[in-house]
MIDOVEX-424938 format. One record per residue (C-alpha): x, y, z negated. Coordinates in steps of 0.1 Angstrom, whole numbers. Layout:
atom X=X&Y=Y&Z=Z
...
This chain:
atom X=-77&Y=-7&Z=-171
atom X=-48&Y=-34&Z=-150
atom X=-31&Y=-11&Z=-127
atom X=-5&Y=-24&Z=-96
atom X=16&Y=-6&Z=-80
atom X=32&Y=-6&Z=-45
atom X=48&Y=19&Z=-24
atom X=60&Y=26&Z=17
atom X=37&Y=2&Z=35
atom X=43&Y=16&Z=69
atom X=19&Y=-1&Z=82
atom X=14&Y=7&Z=120
atom X=49&Y=5&Z=124
atom X=65&Y=2&Z=163
atom X=86&Y=-25&Z=157
atom X=66&Y=-44&Z=131
atom X=85&Y=-37&Z=108
atom X=58&Y=-37&Z=85
atom X=56&Y=-66&Z=67
atom X=13&Y=-73&Z=51
atom X=9&Y=-75&Z=86
atom X=21&Y=-108&Z=85
atom X=-8&Y=-133&Z=73
atom X=15&Y=-151&Z=49
atom X=32&Y=-119&Z=33
atom X=-3&Y=-104&Z=26
atom X=-9&Y=-136&Z=12
atom X=15&Y=-136&Z=-13
atom X=-2&Y=-105&Z=-23
atom X=-36&Y=-113&Z=-29
atom X=-29&Y=-139&Z=-56
atom X=-11&Y=-110&Z=-72
atom X=-41&Y=-86&Z=-75
atom X=-66&Y=-113&Z=-91
atom X=-77&Y=-92&Z=-126
atom X=-62&Y=-53&Z=-112
atom X=-88&Y=-27&Z=-114
atom X=-69&Y=1&Z=-98
atom X=-43&Y=-5&Z=-69
atom X=-24&Y=26&Z=-59
atom X=0&Y=29&Z=-33
atom X=28&Y=53&Z=-30
atom X=33&Y=66&Z=2
atom X=39&Y=61&Z=39
atom X=7&Y=36&Z=38
atom X=4&Y=45&Z=75
atom X=39&Y=49&Z=99
atom X=27&Y=79&Z=117
atom X=60&Y=91&Z=131
atom X=65&Y=56&Z=146
atom X=24&Y=60&Z=161
atom X=-8&Y=77&Z=166
atom X=-31&Y=80&Z=135
atom X=-56&Y=58&Z=157
atom X=-30&Y=37&Z=163
atom X=-16&Y=33&Z=128
atom X=-56&Y=31&Z=110
atom X=-62&Y=1&Z=134
atom X=-34&Y=-14&Z=127
atom X=-39&Y=-5&Z=88
atom X=-83&Y=-12&Z=82
atom X=-81&Y=-51&Z=82
atom X=-51&Y=-49&Z=59
atom X=-63&Y=-25&Z=33
atom X=-103&Y=-42&Z=44
atom X=-84&Y=-76&Z=26
atom X=-66&Y=-56&Z=-6
atom X=-103&Y=-38&Z=-13
atom X=-115&Y=-73&Z=-11
atom X=-95&Y=-86&Z=-36
atom X=-102&Y=-54&Z=-59
atom X=-136&Y=-71&Z=-60
atom X=-153&Y=-29&Z=-65
atom X=-125&Y=-11&Z=-76
atom X=-101&Y=15&Z=-67
atom X=-74&Y=20&Z=-43
atom X=-56&Y=55&Z=-41
atom X=-34&Y=68&Z=-15
atom X=-10&Y=94&Z=-25
atom X=7&Y=104&Z=8
atom X=45&Y=110&Z=12
atom X=68&Y=121&Z=40
atom X=56&Y=97&Z=72
atom X=21&Y=98&Z=61
atom X=21&Y=138&Z=48
atom X=-6&Y=152&Z=69
atom X=-31&Y=120&Z=57
atom X=-30&Y=145&Z=21
atom X=-39&Y=181&Z=44
atom X=-78&Y=178&Z=36
atom X=-71&Y=177&Z=2
atom X=-43&Y=202&Z=4
atom X=-62&Y=232&Z=20
atom X=-87&Y=231&Z=-7
atom X=-72&Y=221&Z=-38
atom X=-65&Y=259&Z=-61
atom X=-32&Y=269&Z=-64
atom X=-6&Y=267&Z=-78
atom X=-13&Y=227&Z=-66
atom X=-12&Y=207&Z=-97
atom X=7&Y=176&Z=-105
atom X=-23&Y=155&Z=-96
atom X=-50&Y=165&Z=-67
atom X=-78&Y=139&Z=-68
atom X=-107&Y=136&Z=-36
atom X=-129&Y=111&Z=-21
atom X=-123&Y=109&Z=16
atom X=-148&Y=125&Z=42
atom X=-160&Y=102&Z=73
atom X=-143&Y=130&Z=92
atom X=-107&Y=132&Z=70
atom X=-82&Y=114&Z=87
atom X=-87&Y=83&Z=60
atom X=-124&Y=77&Z=63
atom X=-119&Y=53&Z=88
atom X=-99&Y=36&Z=65
atom X=-126&Y=39&Z=39
atom X=-154&Y=26&Z=54
atom X=-140&Y=-8&Z=58
atom X=-132&Y=-6&Z=21
atom X=-173&Y=-19&Z=8
atom X=-173&Y=-14&Z=-23
atom X=-142&Y=-10&Z=-36
atom X=-141&Y=32&Z=-36
atom X=-106&Y=53&Z=-16
atom X=-92&Y=79&Z=-32
atom X=-70&Y=107&Z=-19
atom X=-43&Y=122&Z=-51
atom X=-14&Y=142&Z=-39
atom X=15&Y=151&Z=-43
atom X=4&Y=118&Z=-72
atom X=-18&Y=103&Z=-97
atom X=-12&Y=100&Z=-135
atom X=-21&Y=63&Z=-135
atom X=-19&Y=58&Z=-173
atom X=-19&Y=89&Z=-200
atom X=19&Y=86&Z=-201
atom X=21&Y=76&Z=-169
atom X=27&Y=91&Z=-137
atom X=38&Y=81&Z=-98
atom X=40&Y=98&Z=-72
atom X=61&Y=90&Z=-39
atom X=94&Y=109&Z=-48
atom X=99&Y=124&Z=-13
atom X=109&Y=155&Z=-30
atom X=138&Y=146&Z=-43
atom X=149&Y=147&Z=-10
atom X=151&Y=185&Z=-17
atom X=182&Y=175&Z=-45
atom X=197&Y=150&Z=-25
atom X=230&Y=147&Z=-12
atom X=221&Y=117&Z=10
atom X=234&Y=129&Z=46
atom X=197&Y=119&Z=62
atom X=184&Y=145&Z=89
atom X=154&Y=151&Z=68
atom X=177&Y=160&Z=39
atom X=196&Y=182&Z=67
atom X=163&Y=200&Z=82
atom X=151&Y=206&Z=45
atom X=187&Y=222&Z=30
atom X=183&Y=248&Z=64
atom X=146&Y=250&Z=58
atom X=156&Y=259&Z=20
atom X=184&Y=281&Z=36
atom X=156&Y=300&Z=56
atom X=131&Y=305&Z=33
atom X=130&Y=321&Z=0
atom X=139&Y=294&Z=-25
atom X=119&Y=297&Z=-61
atom X=144&Y=315&Z=-85
atom X=131&Y=297&Z=-115
atom X=146&Y=264&Z=-127
atom X=107&Y=254&Z=-130
atom X=89&Y=251&Z=-102
atom X=56&Y=244&Z=-91
atom X=43&Y=212&Z=-60
atom X=40&Y=245&Z=-37
atom X=78&Y=253&Z=-45
atom X=84&Y=220&Z=-28
atom X=57&Y=218&Z=0
atom X=72&Y=250&Z=5
atom X=109&Y=237&Z=18
atom X=93&Y=204&Z=31
atom X=63&Y=207&Z=42
atom X=75&Y=229&Z=76
atom X=98&Y=200&Z=80
atom X=75&Y=173&Z=81
atom X=53&Y=192&Z=108
atom X=80&Y=197&Z=128
atom X=96&Y=159&Z=131
atom X=50&Y=154&Z=135
atom X=54&Y=178&Z=167
atom X=86&Y=163&Z=184
atom X=72&Y=128&Z=178
atom X=41&Y=134&Z=193
atom X=57&Y=153&Z=223
atom X=78&Y=118&Z=237
atom X=72&Y=98&Z=257
atom X=65&Y=67&Z=250
atom X=65&Y=46&Z=214
atom X=102&Y=36&Z=217
atom X=113&Y=71&Z=220
atom X=88&Y=80&Z=190
atom X=104&Y=54&Z=171
atom X=141&Y=66&Z=178
atom X=130&Y=98&Z=166
atom X=112&Y=89&Z=136
atom X=136&Y=63&Z=122
atom X=162&Y=76&Z=107
atom X=204&Y=87&Z=118
atom X=215&Y=75&Z=85
atom X=201&Y=39&Z=84
atom X=215&Y=32&Z=121
atom X=250&Y=54&Z=107
atom X=241&Y=22&Z=75
atom X=236&Y=-1&Z=103
atom X=269&Y=4&Z=124
atom X=293&Y=-3&Z=88
atom X=273&Y=-28&Z=79
atom X=270&Y=-48&Z=106
atom X=292&Y=-74&Z=123
atom X=273&Y=-82&Z=157
atom X=297&Y=-66&Z=178
atom X=326&Y=-78&Z=163
atom X=349&Y=-80&Z=131
atom X=371&Y=-57&Z=148
atom X=345&Y=-30&Z=162
atom X=327&Y=-27&Z=124
atom X=362&Y=-13&Z=112
atom X=370&Y=8&Z=137
atom X=333&Y=21&Z=130
atom X=346&Y=27&Z=92
atom X=371&Y=41&Z=97
atom X=361&Y=62&Z=120
atom X=333&Y=75&Z=100
atom X=356&Y=80&Z=69
atom X=372&Y=106&Z=90
atom X=347&Y=127&Z=107
atom X=319&Y=118&Z=78
atom X=337&Y=142&Z=53
atom X=342&Y=168&Z=76
atom X=318&Y=171&Z=95
atom X=296&Y=170&Z=59
atom X=322&Y=199&Z=43
atom X=311&Y=223&Z=67
atom X=275&Y=222&Z=65
atom X=286&Y=223&Z=27
atom X=305&Y=258&Z=34
atom X=269&Y=267&Z=58
atom X=255&Y=266&Z=21
atom X=228&Y=237&Z=34
atom X=239&Y=214&Z=8
atom X=256&Y=195&Z=-19
atom X=264&Y=167&Z=8
atom X=283&Y=133&Z=0
atom X=298&Y=110&Z=29
atom X=295&Y=84&Z=6
atom X=268&Y=62&Z=17
atom X=276&Y=29&Z=0
atom X=246&Y=13&Z=-22
atom X=261&Y=25&Z=-55
atom X=264&Y=60&Z=-42
atom X=219&Y=55&Z=-22
atom X=211&Y=43&Z=-57
atom X=228&Y=69&Z=-80
atom X=222&Y=102&Z=-57
atom X=184&Y=93&Z=-55
atom X=182&Y=86&Z=-91
atom X=197&Y=123&Z=-96
atom X=174&Y=141&Z=-73
atom X=148&Y=120&Z=-88
atom X=155&Y=128&Z=-122
atom X=158&Y=167&Z=-108
atom X=127&Y=174&Z=-97
atom X=107&Y=153&Z=-130
atom X=124&Y=180&Z=-145
atom X=116&Y=209&Z=-121
atom X=80&Y=199&Z=-123
atom X=81&Y=193&Z=-161
atom X=66&Y=164&Z=-156
atom X=62&Y=151&Z=-194
atom X=58&Y=117&Z=-184
atom X=68&Y=82&Z=-208
atom X=69&Y=64&Z=-172
atom X=75&Y=80&Z=-135
atom X=70&Y=56&Z=-105
atom X=81&Y=64&Z=-76
atom X=90&Y=51&Z=-39
atom X=105&Y=65&Z=-7
atom X=138&Y=53&Z=-10
atom X=128&Y=10&Z=-3
atom X=152&Y=0&Z=-31
atom X=137&Y=-12&Z=-60
atom X=147&Y=-15&Z=-96
atom X=160&Y=-7&Z=-123
atom X=177&Y=-40&Z=-116
atom X=198&Y=-68&Z=-139
atom X=221&Y=-54&Z=-124
atom X=217&Y=-18&Z=-122
atom X=229&Y=8&Z=-154
atom X=197&Y=14&Z=-170
atom X=212&Y=44&Z=-183
atom X=209&Y=57&Z=-148
atom X=169&Y=50&Z=-147
atom X=162&Y=72&Z=-181
atom X=179&Y=107&Z=-181
atom X=184&Y=121&Z=-219
atom X=149&Y=133&Z=-227
atom X=132&Y=116&Z=-200
atom X=104&Y=93&Z=-186
atom X=117&Y=62&Z=-176
atom X=121&Y=55&Z=-142
atom X=107&Y=29&Z=-117
atom X=107&Y=18&Z=-81
atom X=88&Y=-6&Z=-70
atom X=105&Y=-10&Z=-37
atom X=88&Y=-16&Z=2
atom X=68&Y=-36&Z=25
atom X=92&Y=-35&Z=52
atom X=119&Y=-54&Z=65
atom X=152&Y=-39&Z=68
atom X=177&Y=-64&Z=73
atom X=211&Y=-33&Z=75
atom X=199&Y=-33&Z=38
atom X=202&Y=-71&Z=28
atom X=222&Y=-101&Z=21
atom X=215&Y=-131&Z=39
atom X=204&Y=-152&Z=6
atom X=169&Y=-142&Z=-5
atom X=158&Y=-116&Z=-30
atom X=191&Y=-108&Z=-36
atom X=193&Y=-71&Z=-28
atom X=175&Y=-47&Z=-46
atom X=164&Y=-34&Z=-11
atom X=148&Y=-67&Z=-3
atom X=110&Y=-63&Z=2
atom X=74&Y=-72&Z=-21
atom X=81&Y=-58&Z=-42
atom X=51&Y=-48&Z=-72
atom X=50&Y=-27&Z=-103
atom X=17&Y=-41&Z=-128
atom X=8&Y=-14&Z=-151
atom X=-17&Y=-22&Z=-187
atom X=-31&Y=-1&Z=-209
atom X=0&Y=-2&Z=-224
atom X=40&Y=-12&Z=-219
atom X=59&Y=-5&Z=-194
atom X=57&Y=-10&Z=-156
atom X=61&Y=-44&Z=-144
atom X=81&Y=-54&Z=-117
atom X=70&Y=-83&Z=-97
atom X=95&Y=-94&Z=-68
atom X=67&Y=-117&Z=-43
atom X=89&Y=-122&Z=-14
atom X=117&Y=-130&Z=-33
atom X=121&Y=-164&Z=-25
atom X=110&Y=-158&Z=14
atom X=138&Y=-166&Z=38
atom X=145&Y=-144&Z=65
atom X=133&Y=-161&Z=94
atom X=95&Y=-157&Z=83
atom X=101&Y=-121&Z=76
atom X=116&Y=-112&Z=109
atom X=93&Y=-93&Z=132
atom X=75&Y=-123&Z=157
C-alpha cells in the first residue's frame, strides 16, 4: 500500500494562510496523489483557534472532497493535533485506558468530522489518535507531545509548564499517552475557551497565534527600518533571557532565549526524541509535523534527526504561508510550505517539495 503524509493544513484560517484553498496550490498536490492508497494528515487539518468549527469545516470540505476524489476510493486518516485537538474527543471518550499509541474510529454523522466524512464519498475517513502506524515500522503523529519537553518559550509550552507544575507529573521514565494528555489537554481546552469567548475574528486570530512567531517577526523583518529591527534585537537580547531565567527558577521548565532557526530545529528534534523514548515507540521511522519545518533537508546534520538506537525522524512541514520564516527565494527555507511525504511498502519516507518553485506572489493571501 502506498501512503502520502501531509501535516498542518490549518484549513479555515481567518488570515487565509491555509494554502490548499488556493486553487493553483491545490492543483500542485492533486497529481502527486496518483497511485496513493492512503492519505494521512497529521494534525491541525482544521484551524479551530481562528474559526468556529462550522466555518472551519465549511472551508475544509471542498478541499478534502477533492483530495478524496484524487484517491479514488482509498482512505483518508486524520490525526488531530493541538489546533484541532477537540476533534479527538469522540475517540478519547470511548477509548480504553491506558491509551495505546493508536486508537482508530470511523466518525459518526453527529461527530465533529461527520460532515467531512459525508463529502468524501467512496473514500473512507478514519480518525486516529495520538498517532497511526502507517506501516509496521513507521509511526506517524502530529508531534504536539514535544511541547511537554520543549525549551522554546511559546505560549503553549509556558502554559504546559504551569500545568505540569500543578499536576502530578509521572515519575516513571516511561509514559503513556494519558500522561501527556493530562498536561496538554487542559491547556488546549483553556485556549479554546478563551478563543471562543473573544469578540471578533481578528481578536480570535491574535489569541490563537503564537507569541513566539510574533516575536520572530519583530526580530527578522525590516519593514519598520533596519535601525528598529536592530533595536528590537538588542531589547530582546537584554530582556528575554532574564524573563526566562525567572520562569525557569519558578520550576516551569528549562526554556532557552535562543530563537534562532538552528535552535528552533534542534530544540524540536530533542523534544521529539524525548517523547518517542518516553512512549517506547518501537519504529524504524517516525513522521511528524507541528513545527512547520520540513526535514531532514540537505543542509541538516543527519545525526540530529536520528538519536542513538532510536527511530529516524521525518518532518513533513506545512501547507501554510508564514513569510516571517521564509527567505526571498522560493524553496530555499526549510519552512517553505508544500511538503509531502511518500511511503511505499518498504524503504524510508521520501519528501517531495511540491511548491519549491512557486514565488511569494502566488502564495500570499489574496
